C-alpha positions as CSV (number, residue, x, y, z in Angstrom):
1,X,0.0,0.0,0.0
2,X,2.8,2.4,0.9
3,X,4.6,1.7,-2.5
4,X,1.4,2.5,-4.3
5,X,1.0,5.8,-2.5
6,X,4.6,6.7,-3.3
7,X,4.2,5.9,-7.0
8,X,0.9,7.7,-7.2
9,X,2.3,10.8,-5.5
10,X,5.2,10.9,-8.0
11,X,2.7,10.5,-10.9
12,X,0.6,13.5,-9.6
13,X,3.6,15.8,-9.0
14,X,5.5,15.1,-12.1
15,X,2.6,14.8,-14.5
16,X,3.7,11.5,-16.0
17,X,1.5,9.1,-17.9
18,X,0.5,5.9,-16.1
19,X,0.9,2.7,-18.2
20,X,-2.5,1.6,-19.4
21,X,-4.2,5.0,-18.9
22,X,-2.6,7.2,-21.6
23,X,-0.4,5.0,-23.5
24,X,-0.5,7.1,-26.7
25,X,0.8,10.3,-25.1
26,X,4.2,11.2,-24.0
27,X,4.4,12.9,-20.6
28,X,6.8,15.6,-19.9
29,X,8.7,16.4,-16.7
30,X,8.3,20.1,-15.7
31,X,12.0,21.1,-15.6
32,X,11.0,24.8,-15.7
33,X,9.1,24.6,-12.5
34,X,11.7,26.1,-10.0
35,X,9.2,25.9,-7.1
36,X,8.6,22.2,-7.6
37,X,8.7,20.4,-4.2
38,X,8.8,16.6,-3.8
39,X,6.0,15.5,-1.5
40,X,6.7,11.7,-1.6
41,X,9.2,9.4,-0.1
42,X,12.5,10.5,-1.6
43,X,14.1,7.3,-0.7
44,X,12.3,5.4,-3.5
45,X,14.7,4.8,-6.4
46,X,14.0,5.4,-10.0
47,X,16.0,3.4,-12.6
48,X,17.0,5.1,-15.9
49,X,16.1,2.4,-18.4
50,X,17.2,4.2,-21.7
51,X,18.1,7.5,-23.2
52,X,17.2,8.7,-26.7
53,X,18.6,11.8,-28.5
54,X,16.4,13.4,-31.2
55,X,17.1,16.3,-33.5
56,X,20.9,16.2,-33.9
57,X,21.4,15.9,-37.6
58,X,25.1,17.2,-37.6
59,X,26.2,16.8,-34.0
60,X,27.5,13.4,-32.9
61,X,25.5,11.6,-30.2
62,X,28.6,11.3,-27.9
63,X,29.1,15.0,-27.9
64,X,25.7,15.4,-26.3
65,X,26.1,12.4,-24.0
66,X,29.4,13.9,-22.7
67,X,27.3,16.6,-21.1
68,X,24.7,14.3,-19.4
69,X,24.7,14.0,-15.6
70,X,22.2,11.1,-16.1
71,X,23.5,7.8,-17.5
72,X,21.7,4.7,-18.7
73,X,21.5,2.3,-15.8
74,X,21.5,5.0,-13.0
75,X,19.2,4.4,-10.1
76,X,18.4,7.8,-8.3
77,X,15.6,9.4,-6.3
78,X,13.0,11.5,-8.0
79,X,14.2,14.7,-6.4
80,X,17.7,14.2,-7.5
81,X,16.5,13.2,-11.0
82,X,14.7,16.6,-11.3
83,X,17.9,18.5,-10.3
84,X,20.2,16.5,-12.7
85,X,17.8,17.0,-15.6
86,X,17.9,20.8,-15.1
87,X,21.7,20.8,-14.8
88,X,22.1,18.6,-17.8
89,X,19.8,20.8,-20.0
90,X,22.0,23.8,-19.0
91,X,25.2,21.9,-19.9
92,X,23.9,20.9,-23.3
93,X,22.6,24.4,-24.1
94,X,25.9,26.0,-23.0
95,X,27.8,24.1,-25.7
96,X,26.3,26.8,-28.1
97,X,25.4,24.0,-30.5
98,X,21.6,24.2,-30.1
99,X,18.9,26.8,-30.2
100,X,16.6,24.7,-28.1
101,X,17.1,21.8,-25.6
102,X,14.2,19.9,-23.9
103,X,14.6,16.8,-21.8
104,X,11.4,14.7,-21.3
105,X,11.4,11.7,-18.9
106,X,8.5,9.3,-19.0
107,X,7.7,6.3,-16.7
108,X,7.6,3.0,-18.5
109,X,7.0,1.2,-15.2
110,X,6.5,2.2,-11.5
111,X,10.3,2.3,-11.0
112,X,11.7,2.8,-14.6
113,X,12.0,6.0,-16.6
114,X,12.8,6.6,-20.2
115,X,14.8,9.9,-21.0
116,X,14.2,11.6,-24.3
117,X,16.5,14.6,-25.2
118,X,15.1,16.9,-27.9
119,X,17.4,19.4,-29.5
120,X,17.2,21.9,-32.3
121,X,20.6,22.6,-33.9
122,X,21.7,26.1,-34.6
123,X,22.7,27.3,-38.0
124,X,26.4,26.4,-37.9
125,X,27.8,27.9,-41.2
126,X,28.2,31.7,-41.5
127,X,29.8,32.7,-44.8
128,X,29.1,36.4,-44.7
129,X,30.6,39.8,-45.7
130,X,32.3,41.8,-43.0
131,X,32.0,45.5,-42.4
132,X,34.0,46.0,-39.2
133,X,35.2,49.1,-37.3
134,X,38.9,50.0,-36.9
135,X,38.1,51.4,-33.5
136,X,37.8,49.8,-30.0
137,X,34.0,49.9,-30.0
138,X,31.0,51.5,-31.6
139,X,30.9,54.3,-29.0
140,X,34.5,55.4,-29.8
141,X,33.8,55.3,-33.6
142,X,30.6,57.3,-33.2
143,X,31.7,59.9,-30.6
144,X,35.4,60.4,-31.3
145,X,35.4,59.8,-35.1
146,X,31.9,61.0,-35.9
147,X,30.9,57.6,-37.5
148,X,33.5,58.1,-40.2
149,X,32.8,55.4,-42.9
150,X,36.3,55.7,-44.1
151,X,37.4,53.8,-41.0
152,X,35.5,50.6,-42.0
153,X,37.1,47.3,-42.9
154,X,35.5,45.1,-45.4
155,X,36.0,41.5,-46.5
156,X,34.5,38.1,-45.9
157,X,34.2,35.9,-42.8
158,X,33.6,32.2,-42.9
159,X,32.9,30.4,-39.7
160,X,31.7,26.8,-39.1
161,X,30.8,26.2,-35.5
162,X,30.4,22.4,-35.8
163,X,32.7,21.5,-38.6
164,X,32.7,17.7,-38.3
165,X,29.8,17.4,-35.8
166,X,32.3,17.3,-32.8
167,X,31.7,20.8,-31.7
168,X,34.9,21.8,-33.6
169,X,35.1,25.3,-35.1
170,X,36.8,26.5,-38.3
171,X,37.3,30.2,-38.8
172,X,38.6,32.1,-41.8
173,X,38.7,36.0,-42.0
174,X,40.0,38.0,-44.9
175,X,39.8,41.8,-44.5
176,X,40.8,44.7,-46.6
177,X,40.2,48.5,-46.4
178,X,41.6,50.6,-43.5
179,X,43.3,47.5,-42.2
180,X,44.3,44.2,-43.8
181,X,43.8,40.9,-42.0
182,X,44.1,37.2,-42.8
183,X,43.1,34.9,-39.9
184,X,42.7,31.2,-39.8
185,X,41.8,29.1,-36.7
186,X,40.8,25.5,-36.1
187,X,39.5,24.6,-32.6
188,X,38.6,21.0,-31.6
189,X,37.7,20.5,-27.9
190,X,37.3,16.8,-28.3
191,X,40.5,15.2,-29.6
192,X,40.6,12.3,-27.2
193,X,38.4,9.2,-26.8
194,X,37.3,10.3,-23.3
195,X,36.3,13.8,-24.7
196,X,38.2,15.7,-22.1
197,X,41.2,17.0,-24.2
198,X,41.2,19.6,-27.0
199,X,43.5,21.5,-29.3
200,X,43.3,24.8,-31.0
201,X,45.7,26.2,-33.6
202,X,45.6,29.5,-35.4
203,X,47.6,32.1,-37.4
204,X,46.8,35.8,-37.7
205,X,48.4,38.4,-40.0
206,X,47.5,42.1,-39.7
207,X,48.5,45.3,-41.5
208,X,47.5,48.7,-40.2
209,X,47.5,52.1,-41.8
210,X,46.7,53.6,-38.3
211,X,47.5,52.3,-34.9
212,X,47.8,53.9,-31.4
213,X,51.4,54.7,-30.3
214,X,50.6,56.4,-27.0
215,X,47.7,57.5,-24.8
216,X,47.1,61.2,-24.2
217,X,46.6,62.9,-20.9
218,X,42.9,63.0,-21.6
219,X,42.9,59.2,-21.9
220,X,42.5,59.2,-25.7
221,X,44.4,56.9,-28.1
222,X,46.9,59.0,-30.1
223,X,47.1,57.5,-33.6
224,X,50.1,57.1,-35.9
225,X,48.9,57.4,-39.5
226,X,50.5,56.7,-42.9
227,X,49.1,56.4,-46.4
228,X,50.7,53.0,-46.6
229,X,50.6,50.4,-43.9
230,X,52.6,51.5,-40.9
231,X,52.3,48.4,-38.7
232,X,52.3,44.7,-39.4
233,X,52.1,41.8,-37.1
234,X,52.1,38.0,-37.4
235,X,51.1,35.6,-34.6
236,X,50.9,31.8,-34.5
237,X,49.1,30.2,-31.5
238,X,48.6,26.7,-30.2
239,X,46.4,25.9,-27.2
240,X,46.1,22.5,-25.4
241,X,42.9,22.1,-23.3
242,X,41.9,19.8,-20.6
243,X,38.3,19.5,-19.3
244,X,37.9,18.1,-15.7
245,X,34.3,17.0,-15.0
246,X,31.6,19.3,-16.3
247,X,32.6,22.7,-15.1
248,X,36.4,23.0,-14.9
249,X,38.8,23.6,-17.7
250,X,42.5,24.0,-18.0
251,X,44.5,25.4,-20.9
252,X,48.2,25.6,-21.9
253,X,49.1,28.0,-24.7
254,X,52.2,28.8,-26.7
255,X,52.2,31.8,-29.0
256,X,54.8,33.4,-31.3
257,X,54.4,37.0,-32.3
258,X,56.3,39.3,-34.7
259,X,55.6,43.1,-34.8
260,X,57.1,45.7,-37.0
261,X,56.2,49.4,-37.0
262,X,57.3,52.5,-38.9
263,X,60.8,53.5,-37.9
264,X,59.6,56.9,-36.6
265,X,57.4,55.4,-33.9
266,X,60.1,54.3,-31.6
267,X,62.0,57.6,-31.5
268,X,61.6,60.2,-28.8
269,X,59.3,62.3,-31.1
270,X,56.6,59.7,-30.8
271,X,57.1,57.0,-28.1
272,X,60.6,55.6,-27.3
273,X,58.8,53.3,-24.8
274,X,56.6,51.7,-27.4
275,X,58.8,48.5,-27.3
276,X,61.2,49.7,-24.6
277,X,63.7,49.4,-27.4
278,X,65.1,51.5,-30.3
279,X,64.4,48.7,-32.7
280,X,61.2,49.1,-34.8
281,X,60.6,45.4,-34.7
282,X,60.3,42.7,-32.0
283,X,59.5,39.0,-31.8
284,X,58.6,37.1,-28.7
285,X,57.0,34.0,-27.3
286,X,54.1,33.9,-24.8
287,X,53.7,31.0,-22.5
288,X,50.2,30.8,-20.8
289,X,48.3,28.7,-18.4
290,X,44.6,29.3,-17.7
291,X,41.9,27.8,-15.4
292,X,38.2,28.4,-15.7
293,X,35.2,27.3,-13.7
294,X,31.9,27.9,-15.4
295,X,28.6,26.9,-13.8
296,X,25.8,29.1,-15.0
297,X,22.3,28.6,-16.5
298,X,23.2,30.4,-19.8
299,X,26.8,31.0,-20.8
300,X,25.8,33.9,-23.0
301,X,23.4,35.8,-20.7
302,X,23.8,34.2,-17.2
303,X,21.2,34.9,-14.6
304,X,22.2,32.1,-12.1
305,X,25.5,30.6,-11.1
306,X,29.2,31.6,-11.1
307,X,32.2,31.9,-13.3
308,X,35.8,32.0,-12.0
309,X,38.8,32.3,-14.3
310,X,42.5,32.9,-13.9
311,X,45.3,33.2,-16.4
312,X,49.1,33.4,-16.1
313,X,51.1,34.7,-19.0
314,X,54.9,34.8,-19.4
315,X,56.0,37.0,-22.3
316,X,59.5,36.8,-23.5
317,X,62.4,34.7,-22.3
318,X,64.0,37.3,-20.0
319,X,63.1,38.6,-16.6
320,X,63.0,42.4,-17.3
321,X,63.6,45.0,-20.0
322,X,62.2,45.1,-23.5
323,X,58.9,43.3,-23.8
324,X,59.4,40.8,-20.9
325,X,56.4,40.5,-18.7
326,X,54.7,38.2,-16.2
327,X,51.0,38.8,-16.0
328,X,48.3,37.4,-13.7
329,X,44.7,37.9,-14.7
330,X,41.8,36.9,-12.3
331,X,38.1,37.4,-12.6
332,X,35.0,36.2,-10.6
333,X,31.3,36.7,-11.6
334,X,28.4,35.7,-9.4
335,X,24.8,35.7,-10.6
336,X,21.9,35.4,-8.1
337,X,18.2,35.0,-9.0
338,X,15.8,36.9,-6.7
339,X,12.0,36.6,-6.2
340,X,9.6,38.1,-8.8
341,X,12.0,37.8,-11.8
342,X,14.6,40.1,-10.2
343,X,18.3,39.3,-10.6
344,X,21.6,40.4,-9.0
345,X,25.1,40.1,-10.3
346,X,28.5,41.0,-8.9
347,X,31.6,40.9,-11.2
348,X,35.2,41.5,-10.2
349,X,38.3,41.7,-12.4
350,X,41.9,42.2,-11.5
351,X,45.2,42.2,-13.4
352,X,48.8,42.8,-12.5
353,X,51.9,42.9,-14.8
354,X,55.5,42.6,-13.5
355,X,57.9,44.3,-13.6
356,X,56.0,47.6,-13.5
357,X,58.4,49.2,-16.1
358,X,56.5,47.8,-19.1
359,X,56.6,49.0,-22.7
360,X,53.5,50.7,-24.2
361,X,52.3,47.6,-26.0
362,X,52.0,45.8,-22.6
363,X,50.2,48.7,-20.8
364,X,46.6,48.0,-21.8
365,X,44.3,48.1,-18.8
366,X,40.8,49.6,-19.0
367,X,38.9,50.3,-22.2
368,X,39.3,46.9,-23.8
369,X,37.0,43.8,-23.8
370,X,35.3,43.3,-20.4
371,X,37.7,45.7,-18.7
372,X,35.7,48.9,-18.8
373,X,33.5,51.0,-16.6
374,X,30.0,51.6,-17.9
375,X,30.0,55.4,-18.6
376,X,33.7,55.6,-19.4
377,X,33.7,53.7,-22.7
378,X,35.2,56.7,-24.5
379,X,38.4,56.5,-22.4
380,X,41.4,54.3,-22.4
381,X,43.2,53.9,-19.1
382,X,46.7,52.3,-19.3
383,X,48.4,50.6,-16.4
384,X,50.2,47.6,-15.0
385,X,47.8,47.0,-12.1
386,X,44.0,47.3,-12.1
387,X,40.9,46.1,-10.3
388,X,37.3,46.6,-11.5
389,X,33.9,45.7,-10.0
390,X,30.4,45.8,-11.6
391,X,27.2,45.6,-9.6
392,X,23.9,45.2,-11.5
393,X,20.3,44.7,-10.5
394,X,18.1,43.4,-13.3
395,X,14.3,42.9,-13.8
396,X,12.8,40.7,-16.5
397,X,10.0,42.7,-18.1
398,X,8.7,40.2,-20.6
399,X,9.7,37.5,-23.1
400,X,8.0,36.4,-26.3
401,X,8.6,34.0,-29.2
402,X,7.8,35.4,-32.7
403,X,7.1,32.6,-35.2
404,X,9.2,32.7,-38.4
405,X,6.8,33.2,-41.4
406,X,8.5,30.5,-43.4
407,X,9.7,26.9,-42.6
408,X,13.2,26.9,-41.3
409,X,14.2,24.1,-38.9
410,X,17.3,25.9,-37.5
411,X,15.2,29.0,-36.6
412,X,11.6,28.0,-35.9
413,X,10.9,31.2,-34.0
414,X,12.7,34.4,-32.9
415,X,12.7,34.7,-29.1
416,X,12.9,38.2,-27.6
417,X,13.4,39.0,-23.9
418,X,13.6,42.4,-22.4
419,X,15.4,43.2,-19.1
420,X,15.6,46.5,-17.3
421,X,18.6,47.2,-15.1
422,X,20.4,49.6,-12.9
423,X,24.1,49.4,-12.1
424,X,27.1,50.9,-10.5
425,X,30.9,50.3,-11.3
426,X,34.1,51.1,-9.7
427,X,37.8,50.6,-10.7
428,X,41.4,51.6,-10.4
429,X,44.3,51.5,-12.8
430,X,47.9,52.2,-11.6
431,X,50.9,53.2,-13.7
432,X,54.3,54.5,-12.7
433,X,55.2,56.3,-15.8
434,X,55.6,60.1,-15.6
435,X,53.3,60.9,-18.4
436,X,50.3,59.3,-16.8
437,X,46.8,60.4,-17.8
438,X,44.2,62.2,-15.7
439,X,42.3,59.0,-14.9
440,X,45.3,57.0,-13.7
441,X,46.1,56.2,-10.1
442,X,42.7,57.3,-8.7
443,X,39.4,55.6,-7.8
444,X,36.9,55.7,-10.6
445,X,33.2,55.2,-10.3
446,X,30.1,55.3,-12.6
447,X,26.5,54.4,-12.5
448,X,23.4,54.2,-14.7
449,X,20.4,52.4,-15.9
450,X,19.4,50.7,-19.1
451,X,17.8,47.8,-20.9
452,X,19.1,44.5,-22.3
453,X,17.3,43.0,-25.4
454,X,18.2,39.3,-25.7
455,X,17.2,37.7,-28.9
456,X,18.0,34.8,-31.3
457,X,21.0,32.7,-30.3
458,X,21.3,34.9,-27.2
459,X,22.4,38.0,-29.2
460,X,22.3,40.8,-26.6
461,X,21.8,44.5,-27.4
462,X,22.4,46.8,-24.4
463,X,21.2,50.4,-24.2
464,X,22.8,52.1,-21.2
465,X,22.5,55.6,-20.0
466,X,25.4,56.2,-17.7
467,X,26.9,58.9,-15.5
468,X,30.6,59.2,-14.5
469,X,32.6,61.1,-11.9
470,X,33.7,63.6,-14.5
471,X,30.1,64.9,-14.5
472,X,29.5,63.4,-18.0
473,X,26.4,61.4,-19.0
474,X,25.3,59.8,-22.2
475,X,23.8,56.8,-24.0
476,X,26.0,53.9,-24.8
477,X,25.4,50.9,-27.0
478,X,26.9,47.4,-26.7
479,X,26.4,44.2,-28.6
480,X,27.3,40.7,-27.4
481,X,26.8,37.3,-29.1
482,X,28.0,33.7,-29.0
483,X,29.5,33.9,-32.5
């Protein structure tokens, strides 16, 4: 009698079909019900009888099975099964191989469950023309260079995000215009039988008509310009990767770089500290080690979980002088869901470069990548030590799915979600050079409010109205995507 009550309770809470009652329907486990509570005896075991994957036309089954926290033959309680299904769905989705992932368990007997994994593959091939900016971001291009169309690079970009169905990526960029660039990279995260080792190799050649040779007192990049190409660089990179479990990754990298600039750049008229050398060319090797822990609900727009990463880079074979550098880069991001669709995030970044007497090419601090304060996007702050914090409160306003008016399996609909947010940032960048800028060696802070529009493939458009300590305010635009 007790066992019957236990099974009947599981049936009511999970919404599964009882054999002999609704044999023609497939019941679905409500994985999106965060408030689901198990009301039955959690000591009763459920046996995973079989697992079926549906919808992966290109992706190999074992690439998906690698992400599963549920294996065929497992015997686990219902409450643990619910949790593992949710975590498995997040792991599969965070491979960036699928637009949709659904996991449907169904009882085939009172103690056996059948797991069906439904996926919709993304569109993996992107052969498209490129019109890219020479500048650091769209805000600099718009505000500093008045949206000058002459600063556009054009060409073609080919990317395959699942080249052989093993989550391997092939990228080829060919650019002309204000800059020239040829870039080729192949990244395979699954080169071993146990699917926990990967390899990435790439080559990148760039020619620039314009490039920054110093930073002004007003924290603006001062550009060196020539009618012909005044700077060229070649880099060859190899990365060996090891994945431990589901969330931890190690990487070991080796990169060779050659850079040559116009002879005038390295004299006292422009910047004799550009290379910390009188030679207009340098070549060096970077040795790197990185560790990353990623456990979030959505790698592209996380609302729950945490990300920790650290990277150590040794540039050059010497200890000091020239371009020799030892750099430690650490970041931590925490995302916390709150009641009523509110969310909180705290992000911290830190970087130090030794010795402090670094050439200009090693002085990048704030104003690049994730290292910026919202409201100071138009400024570049050099330094050999920095820390940066970002605090954000977010509220989900709505989400909808707009059907595509024509049949296209890779894009059955266009999801749109709108989030409102308010934020405050703080940071500090230190340099010991005498010609430091006005924003160096002092505490910086900004604040603001804005909206995030998250759409197809987690493409995020951020509109942010920010205020900074200089008394300035303005609207800033940011784009982020998984490709």
